[in-house]
NULUM-790374 format. One record per residue (C-alpha): residue in one letter; x, y negated, z negated. Coordinates in Angstrom, 3 decimals, decimal comma, m for minus. Each point is the difference from the previous one (the first is absolute). Layout:
[r 'A'; [X; Y; Z]]
...
END
This chain:
[r 'X'; [64,362; 59,623; m9,887]]
[r 'X'; [1,898; 2,657; 1,952]]
[r 'X'; [m0,296; m0,069; 3,767]]
[r 'X'; [0,638; 3,262; 1,865]]
[r 'X'; [1,224; m0,329; 3,586]]
[r 'X'; [0,030; 2,556; 2,703]]
[r 'X'; [0,493; 0,183; 3,769]]
[r 'X'; [0,615; 2,340; 2,813]]
[r 'X'; [2,783; m0,631; 2,526]]
[r 'X'; [m2,105; m2,577; 1,885]]
[r 'X'; [m0,587; m2,089; m3,098]]
[r 'X'; [3,472; 0,199; m1,498]]
[r 'X'; [1,291; m3,375; 1,107]]
[r 'X'; [m3,103; m1,917; m1,119]]
[r 'X'; [0,074; 1,898; m3,343]]
[r 'X'; [3,532; m1,174; m0,639]]
[r 'X'; [m0,992; m3,641; 0,771]]
[r 'X'; [m3,068; 0,212; m2,253]]
[r 'X'; [1,878; 1,675; m2,844]]
[r 'X'; [2,622; m2,824; m0,009]]
[r 'X'; [m2,793; m2,590; 0,143]]
[r 'X'; [m1,892; 1,580; m2,910]]
[r 'X'; [3,069; 0,430; m2,143]]
[r 'X'; [0,928; m3,670; 0,616]]
[r 'X'; [m3,334; m0,821; m1,614]]
[r 'X'; [0,694; 2,124; m3,038]]
[r 'X'; [m2,016; 3,142; 0,818]]
[r 'X'; [1,314; 3,386; m1,002]]
[r 'X'; [m0,043; 2,240; 3,099]]
[r 'X'; [0,566; 3,705; 0,381]]
[r 'X'; [0,879; 1,228; 3,496]]
[r 'X'; [m1,278; 3,485; 0,640]]
[r 'X'; [1,343; 0,345; 3,542]]
[r 'X'; [0,659; 0,252; 2,850]]
[r 'X'; [3,589; m0,978; m0,249]]
[r 'X'; [1,168; 0,514; 3,600]]
[r 'X'; [m1,411; m0,185; 3,492]]
[r 'X'; [1,396; 3,444; 0,872]]
[r 'X'; [m1,397; 2,549; m0,353]]
[r 'X'; [m3,509; m1,386; 0,414]]
[r 'X'; [m2,101; 0,104; m3,136]]
[r 'X'; [m3,448; 1,544; m0,274]]
[r 'X'; [m2,122; m2,850; m1,472]]
[r 'X'; [m2,553; 2,149; m1,872]]
[r 'X'; [2,585; 1,250; m2,489]]
[r 'X'; [1,090; m3,590; m0,783]]
[r 'X'; [m3,612; m1,240; m0,247]]
[r 'X'; [m0,886; 2,793; m2,420]]
[r 'X'; [3,034; m0,664; m2,174]]
[r 'X'; [m0,719; m3,756; m0,234]]
[r 'X'; [m3,703; 0,701; m0,634]]
[r 'X'; [0,794; 2,428; m2,821]]
[r 'X'; [2,406; m2,523; m1,654]]
[r 'X'; [m2,676; m2,779; 0,201]]
[r 'X'; [m2,627; 2,361; m1,403]]
[r 'X'; [2,213; 1,173; m2,859]]
[r 'X'; [1,087; m3,475; m1,041]]
[r 'X'; [m3,007; m2,108; m0,987]]
[r 'X'; [0,170; m3,479; 1,581]]
[r 'X'; [2,693; 0,915; 2,474]]
[r 'X'; [m0,342; m0,767; 3,700]]
[r 'X'; [1,474; 1,380; 3,146]]
[r 'X'; [1,109; m1,197; 3,447]]
[r 'X'; [0,233; 2,444; 2,876]]
[r 'X'; [1,384; m0,744; 3,426]]
[r 'X'; [m0,089; 2,076; 3,188]]
[r 'X'; [m0,252; m1,054; 3,614]]
[r 'X'; [m3,557; m1,347; m0,247]]
[r 'X'; [m0,900; 0,583; m3,680]]
[r 'X'; [m2,871; 2,271; 1,126]]
[r 'X'; [1,536; 3,369; m0,675]]
[r 'X'; [1,335; m1,063; m3,396]]
[r 'X'; [m3,445; m1,326; m0,927]]
[r 'X'; [m1,777; 3,217; 0,966]]
[r 'X'; [2,447; 2,146; m1,918]]
[r 'X'; [0,091; m2,255; m3,129]]
[r 'X'; [m3,788; m0,056; m0,278]]
[r 'X'; [0,054; 3,791; m0,462]]
[r 'X'; [1,531; m0,587; m3,458]]
[r 'X'; [m2,595; m0,264; m2,750]]
[r 'X'; [m0,550; m3,567; m1,289]]
[r 'X'; [1,981; m1,586; 2,826]]
[r 'X'; [m1,705; m2,763; 1,955]]
[r 'X'; [2,416; m0,652; 2,825]]
[r 'X'; [m0,694; m2,700; 2,590]]
[r 'X'; [1,696; m0,486; 3,363]]
[r 'X'; [0,150; m3,756; 0,573]]
[r 'X'; [1,194; m2,256; 2,809]]
[r 'X'; [m0,662; m3,486; m1,443]]
[r 'X'; [0,208; m1,858; m3,281]]
[r 'X'; [m3,806; m0,217; m0,030]]
[r 'X'; [m0,511; 3,762; 0,211]]
[r 'X'; [2,525; 0,525; m2,796]]
[r 'X'; [m1,773; m2,582; m2,157]]
[r 'X'; [m3,400; 1,665; 0,525]]
[r 'X'; [1,421; 3,485; m0,607]]
[r 'X'; [1,099; m1,215; m3,447]]
[r 'X'; [m2,971; m2,203; m0,883]]
[r 'X'; [m2,806; 2,316; 1,051]]
[r 'X'; [1,525; 3,496; 0,142]]
[r 'X'; [2,735; m0,145; m2,660]]
[r 'X'; [2,406; 1,543; 2,444]]
[r 'X'; [3,019; 1,466; m1,779]]
[r 'X'; [2,017; 0,976; 3,078]]
[r 'X'; [0,728; m2,323; 2,958]]
[r 'X'; [0,816; 1,661; 3,342]]
[r 'X'; [1,852; m1,956; 2,625]]
[r 'X'; [1,203; 0,577; 3,562]]
[r 'X'; [3,704; m0,375; 0,495]]
[r 'X'; [m0,462; m0,108; 3,775]]
[r 'X'; [m2,869; m2,513; 0,016]]
[r 'X'; [0,850; m2,552; m2,669]]
[r 'X'; [2,670; m2,696; 0,018]]
[r 'X'; [2,009; m0,070; m3,255]]
[r 'X'; [m1,051; m3,517; m1,008]]
[r 'X'; [m3,692; 0,903; 0,233]]
[r 'X'; [0,575; 3,283; m1,859]]
[r 'X'; [1,705; m1,937; m2,824]]
[r 'X'; [m2,967; m2,349; m0,307]]
[r 'X'; [m2,346; 2,983; 0,043]]
[r 'X'; [1,921; 1,711; m2,796]]
[r 'X'; [m0,111; m3,204; m2,027]]
[r 'X'; [m3,799; m0,128; 0,378]]
[r 'X'; [m0,194; 3,651; m0,990]]
[r 'X'; [1,960; m0,519; m3,178]]
[r 'X'; [m1,654; m3,349; m0,997]]
[r 'X'; [m3,643; 0,670; 0,747]]
[r 'X'; [m2,089; 1,425; m2,853]]
[r 'X'; [m3,040; 2,215; 0,304]]
[r 'X'; [m3,070; m2,252; m0,372]]
[r 'X'; [m1,719; 2,501; m2,216]]
[r 'X'; [m3,532; m1,081; 0,918]]
[r 'X'; [m2,610; 2,609; m0,812]]
[r 'X'; [m0,696; 0,789; 3,651]]
[r 'X'; [3,731; 0,538; 0,705]]
[r 'X'; [0,472; 2,133; m3,151]]
[r 'X'; [m3,009; 2,137; 1,052]]
[r 'X'; [1,407; 0,508; 3,506]]
[r 'X'; [3,474; 0,934; m1,225]]
[r 'X'; [m1,580; 2,446; m2,455]]
[r 'X'; [m1,906; 1,479; 2,959]]
[r 'X'; [3,231; 0,464; 1,881]]
[r 'X'; [1,464; 1,759; m3,008]]
[r 'X'; [m3,019; 2,405; m0,124]]
[r 'X'; [1,034; 1,315; 3,346]]
[r 'X'; [3,547; 0,820; m1,111]]
[r 'X'; [0,608; 3,723; 0,199]]
END
């Protein structure tokens, strides 16, 4: 599975930490930016680029990091077939995968400690979608609203 990573300037340091963590576990990562703190990066461009790559590559997932994760999440969810979730705990990540089949995880570089973020990414990568009828129906209903 390919994992697409993206951040703005506020999420750059956490992205580097998470990329090294994921690669140490054998995941293939593709970093789509930002690559420097200066000049500041507009997060919507990065979110759309990661979202498009996840959409185009069946089974791929994405991780987006900005200051809080909120802006990245809003922008990524504008991409058709993307189900991005901003999470702040291992439990919310787990539920985003089990019940919502989230394919993009959004994190806050200014609000999460690296050790927690690494555990959250592990949960994101290891937790399958439960696939119960009610969850499938709900995800299909989300997809109906994609423009």
